[in-house]
N, C-alpha and C positions, 0 to 999 in steps of 0.2 A: 504494500500500500504506500502510495506517495502522498505526503501531507504538505499542504501549502498554507502559510500563515500570513494574514494581513494585519499590519500593526500601525498604530499612530503613536508618535512620540511627542509628549507634551513637555516643554521646557519648564524648569522651575522658575518662578517669579523672582525678580531681584530681591524682594523682601523675605523670601523663604530661606532662612538660614538655620543651620543645625548648630549643635554645641561646638564652640571654638571659632565661630564666625564664618565657617565655610558654607558655600552655597549648597543648598539641598539638591539632591539628585532629581532629575525629571522622572516622569512616569511613562510607562509603556502599557498600552492596552490594545487589544485586537481580538481576532477570531480566526478559526480555521475555515478555509474555503473548501470547496468540493474535493473529495478524494481523487487521487490518480490524475491530477493535472499534469500533462506532459509538456505543455508549452503555454506561456502567458505573456501577452503583449498589452501595453497601455495604449489606448486609442487617443489620439490627439487631434483636435480640430485644426486644420491647416491655417485657417483664417485668424482664429482667436488664440491659438496655441494653448488652449485650456485642456487639461487632462479630462477627457470626457467619460470614458468607460474603460473596462478591461475586456479583452477577448482571450479566452482560454480554450484549450483542447483537452479532452479526456479520451482514454482508450479502454475498451472492454472486449469481451469475446465477440461482440457484434461489430466491432470496428471503431472508427474515429467519430467523435462528436465535437462540434464547434459551438461555443456559447459566448454570448455577451452578457455583461452584468455591470452593476454599479461598481465604483472603485473598491468598496468594501465587500464585494461579492453578493450584495443583495439583488433581488429581482433577476435571477439568471434566466436567460432565454436561449433555447437551442435554435440556431439558425441554419445548421447544416449537419449532415451525417453521411458517412461513407463506410462501406464494408471493409475497405482497406485501411490499415493503421499507419503505414509509413509515409506520412505527409509532413512537410514543413509549411508553416504559414507566415506570410509577410504582410504587415499592415501599415502601408504608407500614411494612411489617414483613417478617420473614424467612419468612413463609408465604403472603403474598398480594401479587399484583401487578395492575396495571391497564394494559391496552394501549389506546392512543388513536390512531386514524388521524389523521395530521397535519391541522392545522386550517386552514380557509380560509373566508372569508365568502362565497365563490362556490360552495361544495360542502358537502354534509353530511358529518359525522364520526360515528364510532362508538366505543363504549367496551366492552371486554370484560374480565371478571375472569379472572385466571390463578392457579390454585393452584400455588404454587412447589414443592410436595412431589411432586405427581403429574402436573402439566402439564394438568390439566383446565381447560377454558375455557368461559365462559358470557357471553352478551351482556347488557350492563347498560343501555346507552343507545344510541339510534340516531336518525339524521336530524336532528341539530342542526347548524345552520350556525355557523361560527366558534367551534367548541367547544374549550374547554380545561378541564382539571380539576386539582384539588388534593385528594388524599385526606387525611383525618386519620390519626393514628398507628394506630388500630385498623382503619382501612379501612372503617368502617361508614358514614361520611359523606363525600360528595364535594362540594367546592365547585366549581361549574362556572360558566363564563361562556360565553354564546352571543350571537350577533348578532341584534339586533332593531331595526328602523328605523335601520340603519347605525350602531348603537352597541352596545357590550357590555353585557349585563345579567347580574347575578349571581343564582344560586340555590343552594340546598343540597339535594342528593339523598340521601335515607336509603335505603341499599342494602337493608337488611333489610325495611323497610316499603314500599319502592318508591314513596315519596312525594317530591314536589318542592315546596320552600318558597322563594318569591321573596325576595330580599334587596334592600332599597331603596338600592342603590349601583350606579353605573355605572362599572365598571372591569373589568380582566382578572383571572382567578384567578392569573395569573403574578405579579401585584402584591400578592398576599396571603400570609399565613402563619397556620397554626393555632397557637393559644396552647400553650405548654409545660405550663401548669398546669391548663388546662381545654380538653379536646379538642372541646368544642362552641362555643368562642369563636374568632373570626377577627379578624385585624388586616390592614387593607388601605390601600394608597395609592390615592387617588382623584383623577384629573385634574379640573381645573376645567371643561374643555370638550373636545369632540371635533371637530376640523376635519373637513371633508368627506373621506371616504375609504372604503375597503373594509376592514372590521375582522374579524380582527386582522391581515390581510395588510399594510396600510399601516404598522402599528406594527412588526411583525416586520421589514419591509424598511427601516425607518429613515426612511420618508417623513414620519411623524408622531412627535413625541416626547412 
């Protein structure tokens, strides 16, 4: 059983002192969320930058379930379920998510968009080996890395235009970040070389650093 705990930390007031004049400790309170949460993301409104809700996934014998809830876990609502368990979820904002089947250089992966308001799902990408993705804040661009000639290759996929633009870098999307000031700019760490291996498996398993 996986246990997840939500907590709020209340700082001690300036006048709250204990013996010796030291400041009293703050207090911690909280609650346990649903059991067997495998992934949890905080949903942020891209316009107000306010923490809106949480999105979390749970797994059971019947597969994967996706829920949204208040920040403290109250009012959970199931928005999607799938009989397969091995999915990663990316949430660029509070209305859009992307589901990625777990990546391997030995098997194709798939990407689906998930409407977080009504649970509607649509296929975005398919049949990419070694696929990993990183959406920008609006969710309109996906930085993706896939395996080619036993090395990762980067591309940018425009979701609205359905176009793929190669990027002249050999690295994983996991090693990149979208700029906070320009959602069309990326910053990446690029390894000097790639030893022989199966990517991204060898890197995820710690065989290659």
